[in-house]
C-alpha atoms as an extended CHARMM CRD file, in Angstrom:
* protein
*
       248  EXT
         1         1  MET       CA            114.1140000000      114.1850000000      106.8540000000  PROA      1               0.0000000000
         2         2  GLN       CA            116.5220000000      111.8010000000      105.1580000000  PROA      2               0.0000000000
         3         3  VAL       CA            116.1030000000      108.0050000000      105.2420000000  PROA      3               0.0000000000
         4         4  GLU       CA            118.8510000000      105.7920000000      103.8570000000  PROA      4               0.0000000000
         5         5  LEU       CA            118.6400000000      102.2590000000      102.4020000000  PROA      5               0.0000000000
         6         6  HSD       CA            115.4110000000      101.2590000000      104.0780000000  PROA      6               0.0000000000
         7         7  PRO       CA            113.5240000000       98.0210000000      103.2190000000  PROA      7               0.0000000000
         8         8  ALA       CA            110.3410000000       98.6210000000      101.2320000000  PROA      8               0.0000000000
         9         9  THR       CA            108.0060000000       96.8240000000       98.8410000000  PROA      9               0.0000000000
        10        10  VAL       CA            106.5090000000       98.4500000000       95.7440000000  PROA      10              0.0000000000
        11        11  LEU       CA            102.7140000000       98.5870000000       95.9530000000  PROA      11              0.0000000000
        12        12  HSD       CA            102.0070000000      100.7050000000       92.9060000000  PROA      12              0.0000000000
        13        13  ARG       CA            103.7110000000      102.8680000000       90.2980000000  PROA      13              0.0000000000
        14        14  ARG       CA            102.5820000000      105.0980000000       87.4820000000  PROA      14              0.0000000000
        15        15  ASP       CA            104.3220000000      107.3050000000       84.9640000000  PROA      15              0.0000000000
        16        16  TYR       CA            104.8500000000      110.9370000000       85.8510000000  PROA      16              0.0000000000
        17        17  ARG       CA            105.9520000000      113.5190000000       83.2960000000  PROA      17              0.0000000000
        18        18  ASP       CA            108.5540000000      112.4560000000       80.7530000000  PROA      18              0.0000000000
        19        19  SER       CA            110.7530000000      110.0200000000       82.6860000000  PROA      19              0.0000000000
        20        20  SER       CA            109.6560000000      110.0050000000       86.3180000000  PROA      20              0.0000000000
        21        21  LEU       CA            107.3730000000      107.8300000000       88.4290000000  PROA      21              0.0000000000
        22        22  LEU       CA            104.8620000000      108.3590000000       91.2010000000  PROA      22              0.0000000000
        23        23  ILE       CA            105.1380000000      105.3620000000       93.5020000000  PROA      23              0.0000000000
        24        24  GLU       CA            103.5220000000      103.9410000000       96.6080000000  PROA      24              0.0000000000
        25        25  LEU       CA            105.8430000000      101.9490000000       98.8570000000  PROA      25              0.0000000000
        26        26  PHE       CA            105.1430000000       99.8980000000      101.9540000000  PROA      26              0.0000000000
        27        27  SER       CA            108.2020000000      100.3200000000      104.1430000000  PROA      27              0.0000000000
        28        28  ARG       CA            109.1880000000       98.2680000000      107.1560000000  PROA      28              0.0000000000
        29        29  ASP       CA            109.5290000000      101.0070000000      109.7740000000  PROA      29              0.0000000000
        30        30  HSD       CA            107.7770000000      104.0140000000      108.2070000000  PROA      30              0.0000000000
        31        31  GLY       CA            104.5950000000      102.4200000000      106.8900000000  PROA      31              0.0000000000
        32        32  ARG       CA            103.1340000000      103.3600000000      103.5400000000  PROA      32              0.0000000000
        33        33  ILE       CA            104.7870000000      106.2690000000      101.7730000000  PROA      33              0.0000000000
        34        34  GLY       CA            104.2140000000      108.0890000000       98.5130000000  PROA      34              0.0000000000
        35        35  ALA       CA            107.2030000000      109.3580000000       96.5700000000  PROA      35              0.0000000000
        36        36  VAL       CA            108.3100000000      110.9690000000       93.3460000000  PROA      36              0.0000000000
        37        37  ALA       CA            111.1270000000      109.0530000000       91.6440000000  PROA      37              0.0000000000
        38        38  ARG       CA            112.5700000000      111.5960000000       89.2250000000  PROA      38              0.0000000000
        39        39  GLY       CA            114.1250000000      110.1250000000       86.1170000000  PROA      39              0.0000000000
        40        40  ALA       CA            113.3010000000      106.6380000000       87.4000000000  PROA      40              0.0000000000
        41        41  ARG       CA            112.3850000000      105.1860000000       84.0140000000  PROA      41              0.0000000000
        42        42  LYS       CA            116.0050000000      105.6850000000       82.9870000000  PROA      42              0.0000000000
        43        43  ARG       CA            117.8880000000      105.5340000000       86.3020000000  PROA      43              0.0000000000
        44        44  TRP       CA            116.0910000000      102.5030000000       87.7770000000  PROA      44              0.0000000000
        45        45  GLN       CA            114.6360000000      100.7690000000       84.7560000000  PROA      45              0.0000000000
        46        46  GLY       CA            113.2940000000       97.3440000000       85.7710000000  PROA      46              0.0000000000
        47        47  VAL       CA            113.9530000000       98.0090000000       89.4710000000  PROA      47              0.0000000000
        48        48  ILE       CA            110.8560000000       99.8810000000       90.6560000000  PROA      48              0.0000000000
        49        49  GLU       CA            108.2180000000       97.3350000000       89.7340000000  PROA      49              0.0000000000
        50        50  PRO       CA            105.1180000000       96.1210000000       91.6040000000  PROA      50              0.0000000000
        51        51  PHE       CA            105.9290000000       93.3700000000       94.1310000000  PROA      51              0.0000000000
        52        52  SER       CA            109.6690000000       94.1980000000       94.1150000000  PROA      52              0.0000000000
        53        53  SER       CA            111.5730000000       94.2050000000       97.4120000000  PROA      53              0.0000000000
        54        54  LEU       CA            113.9530000000       97.1550000000       97.5330000000  PROA      54              0.0000000000
        55        55  LEU       CA            116.3100000000       99.1540000000       99.6400000000  PROA      55              0.0000000000
        56        56  VAL       CA            115.3100000000      102.7720000000       99.1220000000  PROA      56              0.0000000000
        57        57  SER       CA            116.4990000000      106.1900000000      100.2390000000  PROA      57              0.0000000000
        58        58  TRP       CA            114.2700000000      109.2470000000      100.3600000000  PROA      58              0.0000000000
        59        59  ARG       CA            114.1040000000      112.7590000000      101.7310000000  PROA      59              0.0000000000
        60        60  GLY       CA            111.4040000000      115.2520000000      102.5130000000  PROA      60              0.0000000000
        61        61  ARG       CA            108.3040000000      115.5460000000      104.6780000000  PROA      61              0.0000000000
        62        62  GLY       CA            104.6000000000      115.4360000000      104.1180000000  PROA      62              0.0000000000
        63        63  GLU       CA            102.5160000000      113.2440000000      101.8500000000  PROA      63              0.0000000000
        64        64  LEU       CA            104.8460000000      113.0550000000       98.8450000000  PROA      64              0.0000000000
        65        65  LEU       CA            108.5500000000      112.4020000000       99.3540000000  PROA      65              0.0000000000
        66        66  SER       CA            111.4770000000      112.4580000000       96.9420000000  PROA      66              0.0000000000
        67        67  LEU       CA            113.1560000000      109.1360000000       96.1830000000  PROA      67              0.0000000000
        68        68  ASN       CA            116.9470000000      109.3580000000       95.9570000000  PROA      68              0.0000000000
        69        69  HSD       CA            117.9680000000      105.7430000000       95.5090000000  PROA      69              0.0000000000
        70        70  ALA       CA            116.5030000000      102.2960000000       94.8580000000  PROA      70              0.0000000000
        71        71  GLU       CA            118.1720000000       98.9160000000       94.6020000000  PROA      71              0.0000000000
        72        72  SER       CA            116.7540000000       95.4150000000       94.4080000000  PROA      72              0.0000000000
        73        73  VAL       CA            116.9680000000       93.0030000000       97.3370000000  PROA      73              0.0000000000
        74        74  GLY       CA            117.2700000000       89.3540000000       96.3710000000  PROA      74              0.0000000000
        75        75  PRO       CA            115.9140000000       87.7690000000       93.2030000000  PROA      75              0.0000000000
        76        76  ALA       CA            112.8980000000       89.2380000000       91.4440000000  PROA      76              0.0000000000
        77        77  ARG       CA            109.5060000000       87.6790000000       92.1350000000  PROA      77              0.0000000000
        78        78  HSD       CA            108.1220000000       86.0490000000       89.0110000000  PROA      78              0.0000000000
        79        79  LEU       CA            104.3480000000       85.8640000000       89.1370000000  PROA      79              0.0000000000
        80        80  HSD       CA            102.2270000000       84.3410000000       86.4100000000  PROA      80              0.0000000000
        81        81  GLY       CA             98.5740000000       84.2360000000       85.4480000000  PROA      81              0.0000000000
        82        82  ARG       CA             96.1090000000       84.4760000000       88.2730000000  PROA      82              0.0000000000
        83        83  SER       CA             98.8730000000       84.8860000000       90.8550000000  PROA      83              0.0000000000
        84        84  ILE       CA             99.5290000000       88.3500000000       89.4170000000  PROA      84              0.0000000000
        85        85  ALA       CA             95.9390000000       89.3730000000       90.1750000000  PROA      85              0.0000000000
        86        86  CYS       CA             96.1870000000       87.8690000000       93.6630000000  PROA      86              0.0000000000
        87        87  ALA       CA             99.4040000000       89.7620000000       94.3920000000  PROA      87              0.0000000000
        88        88  PHE       CA             97.8170000000       92.9980000000       93.1600000000  PROA      88              0.0000000000
        89        89  TYR       CA             94.9130000000       92.2430000000       95.4990000000  PROA      89              0.0000000000
        90        90  THR       CA             97.2180000000       92.1540000000       98.5360000000  PROA      90              0.0000000000
        91        91  ASN       CA             98.7750000000       95.4250000000       97.4020000000  PROA      91              0.0000000000
        92        92  GLU       CA             95.3930000000       97.0300000000       96.8960000000  PROA      92              0.0000000000
        93        93  LEU       CA             94.2380000000       95.9940000000      100.3590000000  PROA      93              0.0000000000
        94        94  LEU       CA             97.2620000000       97.7390000000      101.8400000000  PROA      94              0.0000000000
        95        95  LEU       CA             96.5810000000      100.8380000000       99.7510000000  PROA      95              0.0000000000
        96        96  ARG       CA             92.9810000000      100.9510000000      100.9440000000  PROA      96              0.0000000000
        97        97  MET       CA             93.4330000000       99.9300000000      104.5750000000  PROA      97              0.0000000000
        98        98  THR       CA             96.6680000000      101.5620000000      105.7530000000  PROA      98              0.0000000000
        99        99  ARG       CA             97.5040000000      105.1860000000      106.3300000000  PROA      99              0.0000000000
       100       100  ARG       CA            100.6780000000      106.8500000000      105.1890000000  PROA      100             0.0000000000
       101       101  HSD       CA            103.5010000000      107.0310000000      107.7260000000  PROA      101             0.0000000000
       102       102  ASP       CA            101.8070000000      104.5180000000      110.0590000000  PROA      102             0.0000000000
       103       103  PRO       CA            104.4230000000      101.7970000000      110.7480000000  PROA      103             0.0000000000
       104       104  HSD       CA            103.4290000000       98.1310000000      110.7070000000  PROA      104             0.0000000000
       105       105  PRO       CA            106.6910000000       96.1390000000      110.6310000000  PROA      105             0.0000000000
       106       106  GLU       CA            104.9780000000       92.7910000000      111.2810000000  PROA      106             0.0000000000
       107       107  LEU       CA            102.4960000000       93.4320000000      108.4760000000  PROA      107             0.0000000000
       108       108  PHE       CA            105.4160000000       94.3460000000      106.2070000000  PROA      108             0.0000000000
       109       109  GLN       CA            106.9560000000       90.9260000000      106.8650000000  PROA      109             0.0000000000
       110       110  ARG       CA            103.6070000000       89.1690000000      106.4560000000  PROA      110             0.0000000000
       111       111  HSD       CA            102.9380000000       90.8550000000      103.1130000000  PROA      111             0.0000000000
       112       112  ASN       CA            106.3440000000       89.8770000000      101.7580000000  PROA      112             0.0000000000
       113       113  ALA       CA            105.8520000000       86.2860000000      102.8810000000  PROA      113             0.0000000000
       114       114  THR       CA            102.5050000000       86.2170000000      101.0450000000  PROA      114             0.0000000000
       115       115  LEU       CA            104.0880000000       87.5260000000       97.8460000000  PROA      115             0.0000000000
       116       116  ASP       CA            106.7840000000       84.8540000000       98.1410000000  PROA      116             0.0000000000
       117       117  GLN       CA            104.1340000000       82.1400000000       98.4860000000  PROA      117             0.0000000000
       118       118  LEU       CA            102.2610000000       83.3770000000       95.4210000000  PROA      118             0.0000000000
       119       119  ALA       CA            105.4760000000       83.5930000000       93.4060000000  PROA      119             0.0000000000
       120       120  ALA       CA            106.3350000000       80.0200000000       94.4440000000  PROA      120             0.0000000000
       121       121  GLY       CA            103.0930000000       78.7530000000       92.9200000000  PROA      121             0.0000000000
       122       122  ALA       CA            101.0910000000       78.1230000000       96.1050000000  PROA      122             0.0000000000
       123       123  ASN       CA             97.3160000000       77.7420000000       95.8160000000  PROA      123             0.0000000000
       124       124  PRO       CA             96.1660000000       81.3870000000       96.0070000000  PROA      124             0.0000000000
       125       125  GLU       CA             92.8740000000       80.7710000000       97.8330000000  PROA      125             0.0000000000
       126       126  PRO       CA             94.1960000000       79.6590000000      101.2530000000  PROA      126             0.0000000000
       127       127  VAL       CA             97.1330000000       82.0690000000      100.9410000000  PROA      127             0.0000000000
       128       128  LEU       CA             94.7820000000       85.0270000000      100.4750000000  PROA      128             0.0000000000
       129       129  ARG       CA             92.3550000000       83.9840000000      103.2110000000  PROA      129             0.0000000000
       130       130  LEU       CA             95.1660000000       83.7490000000      105.7440000000  PROA      130             0.0000000000
       131       131  PHE       CA             96.6310000000       87.0630000000      104.6030000000  PROA      131             0.0000000000
       132       132  GLU       CA             93.2110000000       88.7130000000      105.0340000000  PROA      132             0.0000000000
       133       133  ARG       CA             92.8940000000       87.2100000000      108.5190000000  PROA      133             0.0000000000
       134       134  ASP       CA             96.3300000000       88.4510000000      109.5610000000  PROA      134             0.0000000000
       135       135  LEU       CA             95.8540000000       91.8550000000      107.9230000000  PROA      135             0.0000000000
       136       136  LEU       CA             92.6970000000       92.4520000000      109.9810000000  PROA      136             0.0000000000
       137       137  HSD       CA             94.4400000000       91.2760000000      113.1500000000  PROA      137             0.0000000000
       138       138  LEU       CA             97.5490000000       93.4040000000      112.6730000000  PROA      138             0.0000000000
       139       139  LEU       CA             95.4710000000       96.5160000000      111.9430000000  PROA      139             0.0000000000
       140       140  GLY       CA             93.4000000000       96.0460000000      115.0870000000  PROA      140             0.0000000000
       141       141  TYR       CA             90.3030000000       94.4410000000      113.5530000000  PROA      141             0.0000000000
       142       142  GLY       CA             91.0030000000       90.8590000000      114.5630000000  PROA      142             0.0000000000
       143       143  LEU       CA             88.2960000000       88.2210000000      114.2160000000  PROA      143             0.0000000000
       144       144  ASP       CA             86.9620000000       86.1600000000      117.1090000000  PROA      144             0.0000000000
       145       145  LEU       CA             87.2710000000       82.6340000000      115.7390000000  PROA      145             0.0000000000
       146       146  GLU       CA             87.1080000000       80.6300000000      118.9670000000  PROA      146             0.0000000000
       147       147  GLN       CA             83.8120000000       81.3550000000      120.7240000000  PROA      147             0.0000000000
       148       148  CYS       CA             80.1810000000       82.2140000000      120.0760000000  PROA      148             0.0000000000
       149       149  SER       CA             79.4860000000       85.8630000000      120.8700000000  PROA      149             0.0000000000
       150       150  GLU       CA             75.9810000000       85.0580000000      122.1380000000  PROA      150             0.0000000000
       151       151  ASP       CA             76.9220000000       82.9060000000      125.1090000000  PROA      151             0.0000000000
       152       152  GLY       CA             80.7170000000       82.6460000000      125.0780000000  PROA      152             0.0000000000
       153       153  ALA       CA             80.6400000000       78.9120000000      124.3560000000  PROA      153             0.0000000000
       154       154  PRO       CA             83.5450000000       77.5120000000      122.3100000000  PROA      154             0.0000000000
       155       155  LEU       CA             82.7430000000       77.1540000000      118.6220000000  PROA      155             0.0000000000
       156       156  ARG       CA             81.7090000000       73.6520000000      117.6120000000  PROA      156             0.0000000000
       157       157  ARG       CA             82.8330000000       72.1010000000      114.3540000000  PROA      157             0.0000000000
       158       158  ASP       CA             79.4310000000       70.4820000000      113.8080000000  PROA      158             0.0000000000
       159       159  THR       CA             77.4120000000       73.6810000000      114.3920000000  PROA      159             0.0000000000
       160       160  ARG       CA             76.3200000000       76.2960000000      111.8630000000  PROA      160             0.0000000000
       161       161  TYR       CA             76.7330000000       79.9820000000      112.6620000000  PROA      161             0.0000000000
       162       162  ARG       CA             76.2550000000       83.4150000000      111.2010000000  PROA      162             0.0000000000
       163       163  TYR       CA             79.2360000000       85.7370000000      111.4240000000  PROA      163             0.0000000000
       164       164  LEU       CA             78.5310000000       89.4140000000      112.1500000000  PROA      164             0.0000000000
       165       165  PRO       CA             81.5660000000       91.6490000000      111.4750000000  PROA      165             0.0000000000
       166       166  GLN       CA             80.9510000000       93.8200000000      114.5480000000  PROA      166             0.0000000000
       167       167  HSD       CA             80.0420000000       90.9960000000      116.9440000000  PROA      167             0.0000000000
       168       168  GLY       CA             81.4850000000       87.6710000000      115.8000000000  PROA      168             0.0000000000
       169       169  ALA       CA             79.7840000000       84.3200000000      115.4420000000  PROA      169             0.0000000000
       170       170  VAL       CA             76.1660000000       83.8650000000      116.4940000000  PROA      170             0.0000000000
       171       171  TYR       CA             74.0010000000       80.7780000000      116.2150000000  PROA      171             0.0000000000
       172       172  PHE       CA             72.4980000000       80.2700000000      112.7820000000  PROA      172             0.0000000000
       173       173  THR       CA             68.9410000000       81.3590000000      112.0350000000  PROA      173             0.0000000000
       174       174  PRO       CA             67.5040000000       81.1870000000      108.5040000000  PROA      174             0.0000000000
       175       175  SER       CA             66.5790000000       84.8790000000      108.3800000000  PROA      175             0.0000000000
       176       176  GLY       CA             69.4370000000       86.2610000000      110.4470000000  PROA      176             0.0000000000
       177       177  ASP       CA             72.0380000000       88.8390000000      109.4570000000  PROA      177             0.0000000000
       178       178  GLY       CA             75.6260000000       88.0110000000      108.6420000000  PROA      178             0.0000000000
       179       179  VAL       CA             77.2420000000       85.3310000000      106.5120000000  PROA      179             0.0000000000
       180       180  ALA       CA             76.3040000000       81.6990000000      107.1680000000  PROA      180             0.0000000000
       181       181  VAL       CA             79.3880000000       79.6400000000      107.9400000000  PROA      181             0.0000000000
       182       182  ASP       CA             80.1800000000       76.3020000000      109.5520000000  PROA      182             0.0000000000
       183       183  GLY       CA             81.9830000000       76.1150000000      112.8640000000  PROA      183             0.0000000000
       184       184  ALA       CA             84.5570000000       73.8210000000      111.2400000000  PROA      184             0.0000000000
       185       185  THR       CA             85.3290000000       76.5830000000      108.7250000000  PROA      185             0.0000000000
       186       186  LEU       CA             85.8610000000       79.2440000000      111.3920000000  PROA      186             0.0000000000
       187       187  LEU       CA             88.0830000000       76.9340000000      113.4160000000  PROA      187             0.0000000000
       188       188  ALA       CA             90.1040000000       76.0200000000      110.3330000000  PROA      188             0.0000000000
       189       189  LEU       CA             90.7050000000       79.7230000000      109.7040000000  PROA      189             0.0000000000
       190       190  HSD       CA             91.7740000000       80.1710000000      113.3250000000  PROA      190             0.0000000000
       191       191  GLU       CA             94.1520000000       77.2060000000      113.0350000000  PROA      191             0.0000000000
       192       192  GLY       CA             95.5970000000       78.3040000000      109.6910000000  PROA      192             0.0000000000
       193       193  GLY       CA             94.1460000000       75.4010000000      107.6820000000  PROA      193             0.0000000000
       194       194  PRO       CA             94.0770000000       73.0290000000      106.0130000000  PROA      194             0.0000000000
       195       195  PHE       CA             90.8620000000       73.9030000000      104.1590000000  PROA      195             0.0000000000
       196       196  ASP       CA             88.6570000000       71.8590000000      101.8750000000  PROA      196             0.0000000000
       197       197  ALA       CA             86.9420000000       73.3490000000       98.8200000000  PROA      197             0.0000000000
       198       198  ALA       CA             83.6550000000       73.9980000000      100.6240000000  PROA      198             0.0000000000
       199       199  GLN       CA             85.4390000000       75.8300000000      103.4510000000  PROA      199             0.0000000000
       200       200  LEU       CA             87.3650000000       78.0060000000      101.0140000000  PROA      200             0.0000000000
       201       201  ALA       CA             84.1130000000       78.9450000000       99.2820000000  PROA      201             0.0000000000
       202       202  GLN       CA             82.5560000000       79.9320000000      102.6170000000  PROA      202             0.0000000000
       203       203  LEU       CA             85.6110000000       81.9060000000      103.6600000000  PROA      203             0.0000000000
       204       204  LYS       CA             85.7220000000       83.8660000000      100.4170000000  PROA      204             0.0000000000
       205       205  GLY       CA             82.2270000000       85.2220000000      101.0200000000  PROA      205             0.0000000000
       206       206  LEU       CA             82.8610000000       85.7310000000      104.7190000000  PROA      206             0.0000000000
       207       207  MET       CA             86.0870000000       87.7020000000      104.2860000000  PROA      207             0.0000000000
       208       208  ARG       CA             84.6030000000       89.8060000000      101.5150000000  PROA      208             0.0000000000
       209       209  SER       CA             81.7660000000       90.8910000000      103.8290000000  PROA      209             0.0000000000
       210       210  ILE       CA             84.1490000000       91.6250000000      106.6990000000  PROA      210             0.0000000000
       211       211  LEU       CA             86.5630000000       93.6250000000      104.5470000000  PROA      211             0.0000000000
       212       212  ALA       CA             83.8520000000       95.6320000000      102.7800000000  PROA      212             0.0000000000
       213       213  PRO       CA             83.5890000000       98.4380000000      105.3860000000  PROA      213             0.0000000000
       214       214  HSD       CA             87.3690000000       98.8310000000      105.3980000000  PROA      214             0.0000000000
       215       215  VAL       CA             88.0380000000       98.9520000000      101.6440000000  PROA      215             0.0000000000
       216       216  GLY       CA             85.1430000000      101.2570000000      100.7460000000  PROA      216             0.0000000000
       217       217  GLN       CA             82.5070000000      101.1400000000       98.0350000000  PROA      217             0.0000000000
       218       218  ARG       CA             84.7660000000      101.5920000000       95.0170000000  PROA      218             0.0000000000
       219       219  PRO       CA             85.3780000000       98.2480000000       93.2530000000  PROA      219             0.0000000000
       220       220  LEU       CA             88.7480000000       96.6410000000       93.7690000000  PROA      220             0.0000000000
       221       221  HSD       CA             90.4860000000       96.7160000000       90.3840000000  PROA      221             0.0000000000
       222       222  SER       CA             92.4190000000       93.5630000000       91.2460000000  PROA      222             0.0000000000
       223       223  ARG       CA             89.1360000000       91.6280000000       91.2570000000  PROA      223             0.0000000000
       224       224  GLU       CA             88.5160000000       92.7600000000       87.6860000000  PROA      224             0.0000000000
       225       225  LEU       CA             92.0150000000       91.6180000000       86.8330000000  PROA      225             0.0000000000
       226       226  ALA       CA             91.2720000000       88.2020000000       88.3650000000  PROA      226             0.0000000000
       227       227  ARG       CA             88.1240000000       87.9120000000       86.2490000000  PROA      227             0.0000000000
       228       228  TRP       CA             90.1740000000       88.6610000000       83.1580000000  PROA      228             0.0000000000
       229       229  TYR       CA             92.6360000000       85.8670000000       83.9590000000  PROA      229             0.0000000000
       230       230  THR       CA             89.9100000000       83.3310000000       84.7430000000  PROA      230             0.0000000000
       231       231  GLY       CA             87.7270000000       84.2240000000       81.7530000000  PROA      231             0.0000000000
       232       232  GLN       CA             84.7860000000       85.4560000000       83.8440000000  PROA      232             0.0000000000
       233       233  PRO       CA             82.5400000000       88.2680000000       82.5540000000  PROA      233             0.0000000000
       234       234  ARG       CA             83.9620000000       91.6890000000       83.3120000000  PROA      234             0.0000000000
       235       235  ARG       CA             81.9880000000       94.3390000000       85.1420000000  PROA      235             0.0000000000
       236       236  GLN       CA             83.6840000000       97.2630000000       83.4350000000  PROA      236             0.0000000000
       237       237  ALA       CA             83.8280000000       97.9810000000       79.7240000000  PROA      237             0.0000000000
       238       238  GLU       CA             87.2470000000       99.5800000000       79.6550000000  PROA      238             0.0000000000
       239       239  TRP       CA             90.2010000000       97.2300000000       79.7440000000  PROA      239             0.0000000000
       240       240  PRO       CA             92.8740000000       95.6110000000       79.2470000000  PROA      240             0.0000000000
       241       241  PRO       CA             94.2380000000       95.1880000000       82.7720000000  PROA      241             0.0000000000
       242       242  GLU       CA             97.5970000000       96.7400000000       81.9180000000  PROA      242             0.0000000000
       243       243  SER       CA             95.8920000000      100.1150000000       81.5430000000  PROA      243             0.0000000000
       244       244  LYS       CA             94.0870000000       99.9430000000       84.8870000000  PROA      244             0.0000000000
       245       245  GLU       CA             95.3720000000      102.2390000000       87.6060000000  PROA      245             0.0000000000
       246       246  LEU       CA             95.3670000000      100.3120000000       90.8670000000  PROA      246             0.0000000000
       247       247  HSD       CA             96.0110000000      103.3160000000       93.0640000000  PROA      247             0.0000000000
       248       248  PRO       CA             92.9600000000      104.1480000000       95.2290000000  PROA      248             0.0000000000
């Protein structure tokens, strides 16, 4: 199979042999693909980089394809500081939660829009929470953010709930399962914001619990990278972040 000049975003790359690269791409119409880019460190120096939007050509079948061509689309995304960790986080979610050769064109567009927001200096917290919400929805795990699963009543902004990943929002009890969250927070997530600081703190814990079954038990390396940028204690002894392999 030969594919010519197809839109794709670089999720991850690592050196392979003397001058080649092993890369993971998220393509618009073919989903996530893995490819060998032979001689890429000379032929496409500075082109095949994480977060880059490309037009790529490849051939082959199976799990690992052969990249024939890569060219940049539009200006490079310049990410700085914590935004780098946040962008890696979106990439790592796609690596963990999508299957190769499973097309998700709407998710491709949504991911690129998120990277553009991060590169433009947007506050990462609401950007990431909305990306997580849309990622779950587009992969078929959408959240019920409008009604209580116990009785079907519309969520109330002044009511406290517990959110169960498999069931949705239930009325709050002190010893119940799930993450405690205010109705106003769930409705703000449904509406796409705006969020106050307390709501963002609730949503961070909520989304982490909901995503946990989908990303697996292995730690997300991008979270370690975020700790490095914010000066928080690291959970792993080996570092610096540049040496971390983000591929699952």
